[in-house]
N, CA, C and O atoms as a GROMACS GRO file, in nm:
protein
  616
    1GLU      N    1  -1.337   0.179  -2.015
    1GLU     CA    2  -1.478   0.146  -2.022
    1GLU      C    3  -1.545   0.195  -1.896
    1GLU      O    4  -1.506   0.158  -1.785
    2ILE      N    5  -1.644   0.276  -1.913
    2ILE     CA    6  -1.718   0.331  -1.799
    2ILE      C    7  -1.867   0.318  -1.828
    2ILE      O    8  -1.915   0.364  -1.932
    3LEU      N    9  -1.939   0.256  -1.735
    3LEU     CA   10  -2.084   0.239  -1.748
    3LEU      C   11  -2.123   0.174  -1.881
    3LEU      O   12  -2.222   0.212  -1.943
    4GLY      N   13  -2.043   0.077  -1.923
    4GLY     CA   14  -2.073   0.005  -2.046
    4GLY      C   15  -2.035   0.077  -2.173
    4GLY      O   16  -2.060   0.027  -2.282
    5ARG      N   17  -1.975   0.194  -2.161
    5ARG     CA   18  -1.933   0.271  -2.279
    5ARG      C   19  -1.784   0.257  -2.300
    5ARG      O   20  -1.708   0.250  -2.204
    6GLU      N   21  -1.744   0.252  -2.423
    6GLU     CA   22  -1.602   0.252  -2.459
    6GLU      C   23  -1.581   0.369  -2.554
    6GLU      O   24  -1.629   0.367  -2.667
    7ASP      N   25  -1.510   0.471  -2.507
    7ASP     CA   26  -1.490   0.592  -2.586
    7ASP      C   27  -1.343   0.630  -2.586
    7ASP      O   28  -1.269   0.601  -2.492
    8GLY      N   29  -1.302   0.696  -2.691
    8GLY     CA   30  -1.170   0.757  -2.697
    8GLY      C   31  -1.060   0.661  -2.735
    8GLY      O   32  -1.075   0.539  -2.732
    9ALA      N   33  -0.950   0.722  -2.771
    9ALA     CA   34  -0.832   0.645  -2.811
    9ALA      C   35  -0.757   0.597  -2.687
    9ALA      O   36  -0.765   0.660  -2.581
   10PRO      N   37  -0.685   0.487  -2.700
   10PRO     CA   38  -0.603   0.442  -2.586
   10PRO      C   39  -0.487   0.541  -2.566
   10PRO      O   40  -0.453   0.616  -2.657
   11PRO      N   41  -0.428   0.540  -2.446
   11PRO     CA   42  -0.314   0.629  -2.422
   11PRO      C   43  -0.200   0.597  -2.519
   11PRO      O   44  -0.181   0.482  -2.559
   12SER      N   45  -0.125   0.700  -2.556
   12SER     CA   46  -0.010   0.678  -2.644
   12SER      C   47   0.097   0.601  -2.568
   12SER      O   48   0.102   0.606  -2.445
   13VAL      N   49   0.181   0.532  -2.641
   13VAL     CA   50   0.285   0.450  -2.580
   13VAL      C   51   0.420   0.488  -2.638
   13VAL      O   52   0.436   0.497  -2.759
   14ASN      N   53   0.515   0.511  -2.549
   14ASN     CA   54   0.653   0.537  -2.586
   14ASN      C   55   0.735   0.423  -2.528
   14ASN      O   56   0.766   0.424  -2.409
   15LEU      N   57   0.770   0.326  -2.611
   15LEU     CA   58   0.837   0.206  -2.561
   15LEU      C   59   0.974   0.237  -2.501
   15LEU      O   60   1.016   0.172  -2.406
   16GLU      N   61   1.044   0.336  -2.555
   16GLU     CA   62   1.174   0.372  -2.499
   16GLU      C   63   1.159   0.429  -2.359
   16GLU      O   64   1.237   0.396  -2.270
   17ALA      N   65   1.059   0.513  -2.339
   17ALA     CA   66   1.033   0.568  -2.206
   17ALA      C   67   0.996   0.457  -2.109
   17ALA      O   68   1.039   0.457  -1.993
   18GLU      N   69   0.916   0.362  -2.155
   18GLU     CA   70   0.879   0.247  -2.071
   18GLU      C   71   1.004   0.168  -2.031
   18GLU      O   72   1.016   0.128  -1.915
   19ARG      N   73   1.094   0.146  -2.125
   19ARG     CA   74   1.217   0.071  -2.096
   19ARG      C   75   1.301   0.145  -1.993
   19ARG      O   76   1.351   0.085  -1.898
   20GLN      N   77   1.317   0.276  -2.011
   20GLN     CA   78   1.398   0.355  -1.919
   20GLN      C   79   1.340   0.353  -1.778
   20GLN      O   80   1.413   0.336  -1.681
   21LEU      N   81   1.210   0.371  -1.768
   21LEU     CA   82   1.149   0.372  -1.636
   21LEU      C   83   1.152   0.233  -1.574
   21LEU      O   84   1.173   0.220  -1.453
   22GLY      N   85   1.132   0.130  -1.654
   22GLY     CA   86   1.142  -0.007  -1.603
   22GLY      C   87   1.281  -0.037  -1.547
   22GLY      O   88   1.294  -0.103  -1.444
   23THR      N   89   1.383   0.012  -1.615
   23THR     CA   90   1.520  -0.006  -1.568
   23THR      C   91   1.540   0.065  -1.434
   23THR      O   92   1.602   0.010  -1.343
   24LEU      N   93   1.487   0.187  -1.424
   24LEU     CA   94   1.497   0.261  -1.297
   24LEU      C   95   1.425   0.187  -1.185
   24LEU      O   96   1.478   0.176  -1.074
   25ILE      N   97   1.307   0.137  -1.212
   25ILE     CA   98   1.230   0.064  -1.110
   25ILE      C   99   1.309  -0.058  -1.062
   25ILE      O  100   1.315  -0.085  -0.942
   26ARG      N  101   1.369  -0.133  -1.156
   26ARG     CA  102   1.450  -0.250  -1.117
   26ARG      C  103   1.570  -0.208  -1.032
   26ARG      O  104   1.607  -0.279  -0.938
   27THR      N  105   1.630  -0.093  -1.063
   27THR     CA  106   1.741  -0.042  -0.983
   27THR      C  107   1.695  -0.010  -0.841
   27THR      O  108   1.764  -0.043  -0.745
   28LEU      N  109   1.580   0.056  -0.829
   28LEU     CA  110   1.527   0.088  -0.696
   28LEU      C  111   1.500  -0.038  -0.615
   28LEU      O  112   1.525  -0.042  -0.495
   29ILE      N  113   1.449  -0.141  -0.681
   29ILE     CA  114   1.424  -0.269  -0.614
   29ILE      C  115   1.555  -0.333  -0.573
   29ILE      O  116   1.570  -0.378  -0.459
   30ASP      N  117   1.652  -0.339  -0.665
   30ASP     CA  118   1.782  -0.401  -0.636
   30ASP      C  119   1.854  -0.334  -0.520
   30ASP      O  120   1.924  -0.400  -0.443
   31LYS      N  121   1.837  -0.203  -0.506
   31LYS     CA  122   1.903  -0.128  -0.399
   31LYS      C  123   1.818  -0.120  -0.272
   31LYS      O  124   1.851  -0.047  -0.179
   32ASN      N  125   1.708  -0.195  -0.270
   32ASN     CA  126   1.618  -0.199  -0.154
   32ASN      C  127   1.568  -0.060  -0.114
   32ASN      O  128   1.550  -0.031   0.004
   33LEU      N  129   1.546   0.024  -0.213
   33LEU     CA  130   1.495   0.159  -0.186
   33LEU      C  131   1.342   0.163  -0.184
   33LEU      O  132   1.284   0.264  -0.144
   34VAL      N  133   1.278   0.056  -0.227
   34VAL     CA  134   1.132   0.047  -0.223
   34VAL      C  135   1.092  -0.082  -0.153
   34VAL      O  136   1.160  -0.184  -0.165
   35THR      N  137   0.981  -0.077  -0.080
   35THR     CA  138   0.932  -0.197  -0.014
   35THR      C  139   0.820  -0.263  -0.094
   35THR      O  140   0.790  -0.381  -0.075
   36ALA      N  141   0.760  -0.186  -0.185
   36ALA     CA  142   0.657  -0.239  -0.274
   36ALA      C  143   0.651  -0.148  -0.395
   36ALA      O  144   0.673  -0.027  -0.384
   37VAL      N  145   0.620  -0.205  -0.510
   37VAL     CA  146   0.605  -0.126  -0.633
   37VAL      C  147   0.503  -0.194  -0.722
   37VAL      O  148   0.496  -0.317  -0.728
   38HIS      N  149   0.422  -0.113  -0.790
   38HIS     CA  150   0.315  -0.167  -0.875
   38HIS      C  151   0.287  -0.066  -0.985
   38HIS      O  152   0.286   0.055  -0.960
   39ASP      N  153   0.265  -0.113  -1.108
   39ASP     CA  154   0.233  -0.023  -1.218
   39ASP      C  155   0.084   0.013  -1.213
   39ASP      O  156   0.003  -0.058  -1.155
   40CYS      N  157   0.051   0.126  -1.276
   40CYS     CA  158  -0.087   0.178  -1.276
   40CYS      C  159  -0.159   0.151  -1.408
   40CYS      O  160  -0.254   0.221  -1.441
   41SER      N  161  -0.115   0.052  -1.482
   41SER     CA  162  -0.167   0.034  -1.618
   41SER      C  163  -0.306  -0.027  -1.625
   41SER      O  164  -0.372  -0.016  -1.728
   42ASP      N  165  -0.352  -0.090  -1.518
   42ASP     CA  166  -0.482  -0.157  -1.522
   42ASP      C  167  -0.572  -0.102  -1.413
   42ASP      O  168  -0.576  -0.155  -1.302
   43GLY      N  169  -0.644   0.006  -1.444
   43GLY     CA  170  -0.736   0.064  -1.348
   43GLY      C  171  -0.689   0.192  -1.286
   43GLY      O  172  -0.762   0.255  -1.210
   44GLY      N  173  -0.566   0.233  -1.317
   44GLY     CA  174  -0.516   0.359  -1.265
   44GLY      C  175  -0.471   0.352  -1.121
   44GLY      O  176  -0.453   0.244  -1.064
   45LEU      N  177  -0.453   0.470  -1.064
   45LEU     CA  178  -0.398   0.482  -0.929
   45LEU      C  179  -0.487   0.418  -0.822
   45LEU      O  180  -0.436   0.350  -0.733
   46ALA      N  181  -0.617   0.438  -0.829
   46ALA     CA  182  -0.707   0.383  -0.726
   46ALA      C  183  -0.700   0.231  -0.721
   46ALA      O  184  -0.691   0.174  -0.613
   47VAL      N  185  -0.704   0.166  -0.835
   47VAL     CA  186  -0.699   0.020  -0.839
   47VAL      C  187  -0.561  -0.029  -0.794
   47VAL      O  188  -0.551  -0.129  -0.722
   48THR      N  189  -0.456   0.040  -0.836
   48THR     CA  190  -0.320   0.002  -0.796
   48THR      C  191  -0.306   0.007  -0.644
   48THR      O  192  -0.256  -0.087  -0.583
   49LEU      N  193  -0.351   0.117  -0.583
   49LEU     CA  194  -0.341   0.129  -0.438
   49LEU      C  195  -0.424   0.023  -0.366
   49LEU      O  196  -0.379  -0.034  -0.267
   50ALA      N  197  -0.544  -0.003  -0.416
   50ALA     CA  198  -0.629  -0.105  -0.355
   50ALA      C  199  -0.563  -0.243  -0.364
   50ALA      O  200  -0.563  -0.318  -0.267
   51GLU      N  201  -0.506  -0.275  -0.480
   51GLU     CA  202  -0.440  -0.405  -0.496
   51GLU      C  203  -0.318  -0.417  -0.403
   51GLU      O  204  -0.295  -0.522  -0.345
   52MET      N  205  -0.242  -0.309  -0.391
   52MET     CA  206  -0.126  -0.312  -0.301
   52MET      C  207  -0.170  -0.327  -0.156
   52MET      O  208  -0.108  -0.403  -0.080
   53ALA      N  209  -0.274  -0.257  -0.116
   53ALA     CA  210  -0.324  -0.265   0.021
   53ALA      C  211  -0.370  -0.407   0.054
   53ALA      O  212  -0.340  -0.459   0.161
   54LEU      N  213  -0.443  -0.468  -0.039
   54LEU     CA  214  -0.492  -0.604  -0.016
   54LEU      C  215  -0.377  -0.704  -0.014
   54LEU      O  216  -0.377  -0.796   0.067
   55ALA      N  217  -0.279  -0.687  -0.102
   55ALA     CA  218  -0.167  -0.780  -0.108
   55ALA      C  219  -0.082  -0.777   0.019
   55ALA      O  220  -0.029  -0.880   0.061
   56HIS      N  221  -0.070  -0.660   0.081
   56HIS     CA  222   0.016  -0.645   0.198
   56HIS      C  223  -0.063  -0.629   0.328
   56HIS      O  224  -0.006  -0.617   0.436
   57ASN      N  225  -0.195  -0.630   0.316
   57ASN     CA  226  -0.285  -0.619   0.431
   57ASN      C  227  -0.252  -0.497   0.518
   57ASN      O  228  -0.244  -0.506   0.640
   58VAL      N  229  -0.233  -0.384   0.451
   58VAL     CA  230  -0.207  -0.259   0.522
   58VAL      C  231  -0.279  -0.146   0.448
   58VAL      O  232  -0.282  -0.143   0.325
   59GLY      N  233  -0.337  -0.055   0.523
   59GLY     CA  234  -0.411   0.055   0.464
   59GLY      C  235  -0.322   0.167   0.416
   59GLY      O  236  -0.199   0.158   0.421
   60PHE      N  237  -0.385   0.273   0.368
   60PHE     CA  238  -0.311   0.388   0.316
   60PHE      C  239  -0.400   0.511   0.319
   60PHE      O  240  -0.522   0.502   0.332
   61GLN      N  241  -0.336   0.625   0.308
   61GLN     CA  242  -0.402   0.753   0.292
   61GLN      C  243  -0.337   0.818   0.171
   61GLN      O  244  -0.216   0.840   0.170
   62ALA      N  245  -0.414   0.850   0.069
   62ALA     CA  246  -0.361   0.908  -0.055
   62ALA      C  247  -0.443   1.030  -0.094
   62ALA      O  248  -0.564   1.034  -0.073
   63ILE      N  249  -0.375   1.128  -0.151
   63ILE     CA  250  -0.443   1.249  -0.196
   63ILE      C  251  -0.405   1.278  -0.340
   63ILE      O  252  -0.289   1.265  -0.380
   64GLN      N  253  -0.504   1.316  -0.418
   64GLN     CA  254  -0.483   1.357  -0.557
   64GLN      C  255  -0.541   1.496  -0.575
   64GLN      O  256  -0.652   1.524  -0.530
   65GLN      N  257  -0.465   1.583  -0.641
   65GLN     CA  258  -0.513   1.717  -0.669
   65GLN      C  259  -0.573   1.721  -0.808
   65GLN      O  260  -0.520   1.663  -0.902
   66LEU      N  261  -0.686   1.790  -0.819
   66LEU     CA  262  -0.750   1.805  -0.949
   66LEU      C  263  -0.698   1.933  -1.012
   66LEU      O  264  -0.748   2.042  -0.985
   67VAL      N  265  -0.597   1.920  -1.095
   67VAL     CA  266  -0.539   2.034  -1.165
   67VAL      C  267  -0.563   2.009  -1.313
   67VAL      O  268  -0.484   1.942  -1.380
   68GLY      N  269  -0.673   2.065  -1.364
   68GLY     CA  270  -0.704   2.048  -1.505
   68GLY      C  271  -0.746   1.908  -1.544
   68GLY      O  272  -0.734   1.870  -1.661
   69ARG      N  273  -0.794   1.830  -1.449
   69ARG     CA  274  -0.841   1.694  -1.480
   69ARG      C  275  -0.959   1.660  -1.390
   69ARG      O  276  -0.981   1.723  -1.286
   70SER      N  277  -1.031   1.560  -1.432
   70SER     CA  278  -1.149   1.518  -1.356
   70SER      C  279  -1.107   1.421  -1.245
   70SER      O  280  -0.994   1.371  -1.243
   71THR      N  281  -1.199   1.397  -1.154
   71THR     CA  282  -1.175   1.298  -1.048
   71THR      C  283  -1.146   1.161  -1.110
   71THR      O  284  -1.057   1.089  -1.063
   72GLY      N  285  -1.220   1.126  -1.214
   72GLY     CA  286  -1.198   0.997  -1.281
   72GLY      C  287  -1.059   0.986  -1.340
   72GLY      O  288  -0.994   0.882  -1.328
   73GLU      N  289  -1.012   1.093  -1.403
   73GLU     CA  290  -0.877   1.091  -1.460
   73GLU      C  291  -0.772   1.080  -1.349
   73GLU      O  292  -0.674   1.006  -1.364
   74ALA      N  293  -0.793   1.152  -1.240
   74ALA     CA  294  -0.695   1.151  -1.131
   74ALA      C  295  -0.680   1.012  -1.070
   74ALA      O  296  -0.568   0.969  -1.042
   75TRP      N  297  -0.790   0.943  -1.049
   75TRP     CA  298  -0.784   0.814  -0.980
   75TRP      C  299  -0.780   0.693  -1.073
   75TRP      O  300  -0.723   0.590  -1.036
   76PHE      N  301  -0.839   0.704  -1.192
   76PHE     CA  302  -0.851   0.585  -1.277
   76PHE      C  303  -0.781   0.596  -1.412
   76PHE      O  304  -0.790   0.504  -1.493
   77GLY      N  305  -0.712   0.707  -1.437
   77GLY     CA  306  -0.639   0.724  -1.563
   77GLY      C  307  -0.531   0.617  -1.579
   77GLY      O  308  -0.457   0.587  -1.485
   78GLU      N  309  -0.523   0.562  -1.697
   78GLU     CA  310  -0.428   0.454  -1.725
   78GLU      C  311  -0.316   0.501  -1.817
   78GLU      O  312  -0.278   0.430  -1.911
   79GLY      N  313  -0.264   0.620  -1.790
   79GLY     CA  314  -0.155   0.674  -1.870
   79GLY      C  315  -0.031   0.586  -1.861
   79GLY      O  316  -0.017   0.504  -1.771
   80GLN      N  317   0.057   0.605  -1.956
   80GLN     CA  318   0.177   0.524  -1.970
   80GLN      C  319   0.280   0.555  -1.863
   80GLN      O  320   0.287   0.667  -1.811
   81ALA      N  321   0.360   0.456  -1.831
   81ALA     CA  322   0.479   0.469  -1.746
   81ALA      C  323   0.448   0.533  -1.612
   81ALA      O  324   0.508   0.634  -1.574
   82ARG      N  325   0.353   0.474  -1.540
   82ARG     CA  326   0.317   0.522  -1.406
   82ARG      C  327   0.328   0.406  -1.308
   82ARG      O  328   0.274   0.298  -1.329
   83TYR      N  329   0.398   0.433  -1.200
   83TYR     CA  330   0.418   0.334  -1.096
   83TYR      C  331   0.391   0.396  -0.960
   83TYR      O  332   0.408   0.517  -0.942
   84VAL      N  333   0.350   0.313  -0.865
   84VAL     CA  334   0.342   0.351  -0.726
   84VAL      C  335   0.449   0.272  -0.654
   84VAL      O  336   0.460   0.150  -0.670
   85ALA      N  337   0.529   0.342  -0.574
   85ALA     CA  338   0.634   0.277  -0.496
   85ALA      C  339   0.620   0.318  -0.350
   85ALA      O  340   0.598   0.435  -0.320
   86ALA      N  341   0.632   0.222  -0.261
   86ALA     CA  342   0.630   0.249  -0.118
   86ALA      C  343   0.774   0.250  -0.069
   86ALA      O  344   0.853   0.163  -0.104
   87THR      N  345   0.806   0.350   0.011
   87THR     CA  346   0.942   0.361   0.063
   87THR      C  347   0.944   0.434   0.195
   87THR      O  348   0.858   0.518   0.222
   88SER      N  349   1.041   0.404   0.277
   88SER     CA  350   1.069   0.483   0.397
   88SER      C  351   1.200   0.559   0.377
   88SER      O  352   1.246   0.631   0.466
   89ARG      N  353   1.260   0.542   0.259
   89ARG     CA  354   1.390   0.601   0.228
   89ARG      C  355   1.372   0.707   0.118
   89ARG      O  356   1.434   0.698   0.012
   90HIS      N  357   1.287   0.806   0.144
   90HIS     CA  358   1.251   0.905   0.044
   90HIS      C  359   1.371   0.977  -0.016
   90HIS      O  360   1.382   0.987  -0.139
   91ASP      N  361   1.459   1.028   0.068
   91ASP     CA  362   1.573   1.106   0.017
   91ASP      C  363   1.660   1.022  -0.076
   91ASP      O  364   1.701   1.070  -0.181
   92GLU      N  365   1.688   0.899  -0.038
   92GLU     CA  366   1.771   0.812  -0.121
   92GLU      C  367   1.701   0.778  -0.252
   92GLU      O  368   1.764   0.770  -0.357
   93LEU      N  369   1.570   0.756  -0.246
   93LEU     CA  370   1.495   0.726  -0.367
   93LEU      C  371   1.499   0.845  -0.463
   93LEU      O  372   1.526   0.828  -0.582
   94PHE      N  373   1.472   0.965  -0.412
   94PHE     CA  374   1.476   1.084  -0.497
   94PHE      C  375   1.615   1.104  -0.556
   94PHE      O  376   1.628   1.143  -0.672
   95GLU      N  377   1.718   1.078  -0.477
   95GLU     CA  378   1.856   1.091  -0.526
   95GLU      C  379   1.883   0.993  -0.640
   95GLU      O  380   1.946   1.029  -0.739
   96GLU      N  381   1.837   0.871  -0.626
   96GLU     CA  382   1.857   0.770  -0.730
   96GLU      C  383   1.784   0.808  -0.859
   96GLU      O  384   1.835   0.787  -0.969
   97VAL      N  385   1.666   0.863  -0.845
   97VAL     CA  386   1.589   0.909  -0.962
   97VAL      C  387   1.664   1.022  -1.031
   97VAL      O  388   1.673   1.024  -1.154
   98GLN      N  389   1.720   1.115  -0.953
   98GLN     CA  390   1.797   1.225  -1.012
   98GLN      C  391   1.920   1.172  -1.085
   98GLN      O  392   1.952   1.219  -1.194
   99LYS      N  393   1.989   1.075  -1.026
   99LYS     CA  394   2.108   1.017  -1.090
   99LYS      C  395   2.073   0.952  -1.223
   99LYS      O  396   2.154   0.952  -1.316
  100ALA      N  397   1.953   0.896  -1.232
  100ALA     CA  398   1.913   0.829  -1.356
  100ALA      C  399   1.897   0.928  -1.470
  100ALA      O  400   1.903   0.890  -1.587
  101GLY      N  401   1.876   1.056  -1.438
  101GLY     CA  402   1.867   1.160  -1.541
  101GLY      C  403   1.745   1.149  -1.631
  101GLY      O  404   1.748   1.193  -1.746
  102LEU      N  405   1.638   1.093  -1.580
  102LEU     CA  406   1.516   1.078  -1.659
  102LEU      C  407   1.426   1.198  -1.633
  102LEU      O  408   1.325   1.186  -1.563
  103HIS      N  409   1.461   1.310  -1.690
  103HIS     CA  410   1.391   1.436  -1.661
  103HIS      C  411   1.251   1.441  -1.721
  103HIS      O  412   1.172   1.528  -1.684
  104GLN      N  413   1.218   1.349  -1.813
  104GLN     CA  414   1.084   1.350  -1.870
  104GLN      C  415   0.981   1.291  -1.774
  104GLN      O  416   0.861   1.301  -1.797
  105PHE      N  417   1.029   1.230  -1.665
  105PHE     CA  418   0.939   1.172  -1.567
  105PHE      C  419   0.935   1.260  -1.443
  105PHE      O  420   1.034   1.322  -1.407
  106SER      N  421   0.820   1.263  -1.380
  106SER     CA  422   0.809   1.336  -1.253
  106SER      C  423   0.786   1.234  -1.142
  106SER      O  424   0.734   1.124  -1.165
  107ILE      N  425   0.824   1.272  -1.024
  107ILE     CA  426   0.804   1.186  -0.908
  107ILE      C  427   0.739   1.271  -0.800
  107ILE      O  428   0.777   1.387  -0.781
  108GLN      N  429   0.643   1.215  -0.731
  108GLN     CA  430   0.576   1.292  -0.627
  108GLN      C  431   0.539   1.202  -0.511
  108GLN      O  432   0.515   1.082  -0.528
  109SER      N  433   0.535   1.260  -0.395
  109SER     CA  434   0.487   1.191  -0.276
  109SER      C  435   0.341   1.230  -0.259
  109SER      O  436   0.309   1.349  -0.258
  110PHE      N  437   0.252   1.134  -0.246
  110PHE     CA  438   0.110   1.166  -0.240
  110PHE      C  439   0.035   1.092  -0.132
  110PHE      O  440  -0.088   1.092  -0.130
  111GLY      N  441   0.107   1.028  -0.041
  111GLY     CA  442   0.034   0.957   0.062
  111GLY      C  443   0.123   0.888   0.161
  111GLY      O  444   0.245   0.903   0.161
  112SER      N  445   0.058   0.812   0.247
  112SER     CA  446   0.130   0.737   0.349
  112SER      C  447   0.062   0.601   0.366
  112SER      O  448  -0.052   0.580   0.325
  113VAL      N  449   0.136   0.511   0.428
  113VAL     CA  450   0.090   0.374   0.448
  113VAL      C  451   0.064   0.353   0.596
  113VAL      O  452   0.139   0.401   0.682
  114GLY      N  453  -0.042   0.280   0.627
  114GLY     CA  454  -0.072   0.245   0.765
  114GLY      C  455  -0.222   0.240   0.789
  114GLY      O  456  -0.301   0.294   0.712
  115GLY      N  457  -0.258   0.174   0.895
  115GLY     CA  458  -0.399   0.164   0.932
  115GLY      C  459  -0.467   0.046   0.868
  115GLY      O  460  -0.404  -0.039   0.805
  116ASP      N  461  -0.598   0.041   0.885
  116ASP     CA  462  -0.676  -0.072   0.833
  116ASP      C  463  -0.787  -0.025   0.739
  116ASP      O  464  -0.892  -0.089   0.728
  117PHE      N  465  -0.763   0.089   0.672
  117PHE     CA  466  -0.860   0.138   0.576
  117PHE      C  467  -0.787   0.201   0.457
  117PHE      O  468  -0.670   0.239   0.467
  118ALA      N  469  -0.858   0.210   0.346
  118ALA     CA  470  -0.808   0.278   0.226
  118ALA      C  471  -0.874   0.416   0.223
  118ALA      O  472  -0.996   0.426   0.225
  119GLU      N  473  -0.792   0.520   0.219
  119GLU     CA  474  -0.847   0.655   0.217
  119GLU      C  475  -0.804   0.726   0.090
  119GLU      O  476  -0.686   0.744   0.063
  120PHE      N  477  -0.904   0.764   0.011
  120PHE     CA  478  -0.883   0.839  -0.112
  120PHE      C  479  -0.932   0.982  -0.088
  120PHE      O  480  -1.050   1.005  -0.064
  121LYS      N  481  -0.839   1.077  -0.096
  121LYS     CA  482  -0.876   1.217  -0.076
  121LYS      C  483  -0.852   1.290  -0.208
  121LYS      O  484  -0.743   1.284  -0.265
  122THR      N  485  -0.955   1.359  -0.254
  122THR     CA  486  -0.947   1.434  -0.379
  122THR      C  487  -0.956   1.582  -0.346
  122THR      O  488  -1.057   1.629  -0.294
  123TRP      N  489  -0.850   1.656  -0.375
  123TRP     CA  490  -0.841   1.797  -0.341
  123TRP      C  491  -0.865   1.882  -0.466
  123TRP      O  492  -0.803   1.859  -0.570
  124ASP      N  493  -0.955   1.979  -0.453
  124ASP     CA  494  -0.980   2.072  -0.563
  124ASP      C  495  -0.960   2.212  -0.509
  124ASP      O  496  -1.043   2.263  -0.433
  125LYS      N  497  -0.850   2.275  -0.548
  125LYS     CA  498  -0.818   2.406  -0.492
  125LYS      C  499  -0.910   2.516  -0.542
  125LYS      O  500  -0.914   2.624  -0.482
  126ARG      N  501  -0.985   2.492  -0.651
  126ARG     CA  502  -1.081   2.593  -0.696
  126ARG      C  503  -1.184   2.621  -0.588
  126ARG      O  504  -1.231   2.734  -0.574
  127TRP      N  505  -1.220   2.518  -0.514
  127TRP     CA  506  -1.319   2.534  -0.407
  127TRP      C  507  -1.255   2.520  -0.269
  127TRP      O  508  -1.325   2.524  -0.168
  128ASP      N  509  -1.123   2.503  -0.266
  128ASP     CA  510  -1.049   2.491  -0.140
  128ASP      C  511  -1.113   2.386  -0.048
  128ASP      O  512  -1.139   2.411   0.069
  129GLN      N  513  -1.137   2.269  -0.106
  129GLN     CA  514  -1.197   2.161  -0.028
  129GLN      C  515  -1.151   2.027  -0.082
  129GLN      O  516  -1.102   2.015  -0.194
  130ALA      N  517  -1.169   1.926   0.002
  130ALA     CA  518  -1.132   1.790  -0.036
  130ALA      C  519  -1.250   1.697  -0.012
  130ALA      O  520  -1.322   1.709   0.087
  131ASP      N  521  -1.269   1.604  -0.104
  131ASP     CA  522  -1.364   1.495  -0.086
  131ASP      C  523  -1.285   1.375  -0.037
  131ASP      O  524  -1.179   1.344  -0.090
  132VAL      N  525  -1.336   1.308   0.064
  132VAL     CA  526  -1.266   1.195   0.122
  132VAL      C  527  -1.354   1.072   0.116
  132VAL      O  528  -1.472   1.076   0.151
  133CYS      N  529  -1.295   0.963   0.070
  133CYS     CA  530  -1.362   0.833   0.068
  133CYS      C  531  -1.277   0.736   0.148
  133CYS      O  532  -1.162   0.711   0.113
  134GLN      N  533  -1.333   0.682   0.255
  134GLN     CA  534  -1.262   0.583   0.336
  134GLN      C  535  -1.334   0.449   0.326
  134GLN      O  536  -1.457   0.442   0.339
  135ILE      N  537  -1.256   0.345   0.302
  135ILE     CA  538  -1.312   0.211   0.290
  135ILE      C  539  -1.231   0.118   0.380
  135ILE      O  540  -1.110   0.106   0.362
  136PRO      N  541  -1.294   0.053   0.477
  136PRO     CA  542  -1.220  -0.044   0.559
  136PRO      C  543  -1.162  -0.154   0.470
  136PRO      O  544  -1.228  -0.202   0.378
  137LEU      N  545  -1.039  -0.195   0.498
  137LEU     CA  546  -0.977  -0.301   0.418
  137LEU      C  547  -1.061  -0.428   0.419
  137LEU      O  548  -1.068  -0.499   0.319
  138ALA      N  549  -1.125  -0.457   0.530
  138ALA     CA  550  -1.210  -0.576   0.538
  138ALA      C  551  -1.323  -0.569   0.436
  138ALA      O  552  -1.355  -0.669   0.373
  139ASP      N  553  -1.384  -0.451   0.419
  139ASP     CA  554  -1.491  -0.435   0.320
  139ASP      C  555  -1.436  -0.445   0.178
  139ASP      O  556  -1.498  -0.505   0.090
  140LEU      N  557  -1.319  -0.386   0.156
  140LEU     CA  558  -1.255  -0.392   0.024
  140LEU      C  559  -1.222  -0.536  -0.012
  140LEU      O  560  -1.245  -0.579  -0.125
  141ARG      N  561  -1.168  -0.611   0.084
  141ARG     CA  562  -1.133  -0.751   0.060
  141ARG      C  563  -1.258  -0.835   0.033
  141ARG      O  564  -1.258  -0.919  -0.057
  142ALA      N  565  -1.364  -0.812   0.109
  142ALA     CA  566  -1.488  -0.888   0.090
  142ALA      C  567  -1.545  -0.863  -0.050
  142ALA      O  568  -1.588  -0.957  -0.117
  143ALA      N  569  -1.546  -0.737  -0.093
  143ALA     CA  570  -1.596  -0.705  -0.227
  143ALA      C  571  -1.509  -0.769  -0.335
  143ALA      O  572  -1.560  -0.821  -0.434
  144HIS      N  573  -1.379  -0.765  -0.315
  144HIS     CA  574  -1.285  -0.822  -0.412
  144HIS      C  575  -1.300  -0.974  -0.422
  144HIS      O  576  -1.301  -1.030  -0.532
  145GLU      N  577  -1.313  -1.040  -0.308
  145GLU     CA  578  -1.316  -1.186  -0.307
  145GLU      C  579  -1.451  -1.244  -0.347
  145GLU      O  580  -1.457  -1.361  -0.386
  146ARG      N  581  -1.559  -1.168  -0.340
  146ARG     CA  582  -1.689  -1.224  -0.377
  146ARG      C  583  -1.724  -1.201  -0.524
  146ARG      O  584  -1.824  -1.253  -0.573
  147PHE      N  585  -1.643  -1.122  -0.594
  147PHE     CA  586  -1.676  -1.088  -0.733
  147PHE      C  587  -1.688  -1.212  -0.821
  147PHE      O  588  -1.793  -1.232  -0.883
  148PHE      N  589  -1.585  -1.294  -0.827
  148PHE     CA  590  -1.588  -1.409  -0.918
  148PHE      C  591  -1.692  -1.514  -0.876
  148PHE      O  592  -1.764  -1.564  -0.962
  149PRO      N  593  -1.703  -1.548  -0.746
  149PRO     CA  594  -1.809  -1.641  -0.710
  149PRO      C  595  -1.949  -1.592  -0.751
  149PRO      O  596  -2.031  -1.670  -0.798
  150GLN      N  597  -1.975  -1.463  -0.732
  150GLN     CA  598  -2.106  -1.410  -0.773
  150GLN      C  599  -2.121  -1.414  -0.924
  150GLN      O  600  -2.229  -1.444  -0.974
  151LEU      N  601  -2.015  -1.385  -0.996
  151LEU     CA  602  -2.019  -1.388  -1.142
  151LEU      C  603  -2.047  -1.531  -1.192
  151LEU      O  604  -2.125  -1.550  -1.284
  152MET      N  605  -1.983  -1.628  -1.132
  152MET     CA  606  -2.000  -1.767  -1.175
  152MET      C  607  -2.137  -1.823  -1.139
  152MET      O  608  -2.188  -1.911  -1.208
  153ASP      N  609  -2.197  -1.772  -1.031
  153ASP     CA  610  -2.331  -1.818  -0.992
  153ASP      C  611  -2.439  -1.758  -1.081
  153ASP      O  612  -2.550  -1.810  -1.088
  154ALA      N  613  -2.405  -1.647  -1.149
  154ALA     CA  614  -2.507  -1.576  -1.230
  154ALA      C  615  -2.544  -1.654  -1.354
  154ALA      O  616  -2.628  -1.610  -1.433
   0.00000   0.00000   0.00000
C-alpha cells in the first residue's frame, strides 16, 4: 500500500523454500554466526534495518544498487524468504551457507553496523551516483514512539 493505493498481486510464496531458509537461519543462530537476524516480510529492507537499529540502539550504513528495479522496490520490496543478518564472522557464515547447498538463494554483504544514525545509500550505476539519506537514531526513535500516541489522540 502506497499513498492509500493498493495495487498488484502479493509476492508468490514457496513454502518449501521458506522452510529451507528458516532451517538455515536457525543453524546460523545456533552456531553463533549471527548477532542479530530479522526477516524483511513487513516493510522490506528499510523497515527491517530501522527496526533492528532501534532494537539494538546502534546505527548502520547500507547500500542498495538499482539494477532493473526502482528505489521503492530496493528498499521496501516484501519479496519472499529475505532476511538481514548481522555478523562479524563473514567467512564462516558464507561457508555455512555453502554447506547448506541452497543454491536458489543468494547472499550479499550490503552494509556495516555502527554509529548513531541510519544511512540508506541508493546507487544507480546508470548515472554513476548515489543518493544518501541519513537519519539520526534519536529522530527515528522519536518518530517511531510518537506514532501510536498521535493516532490515539486523533
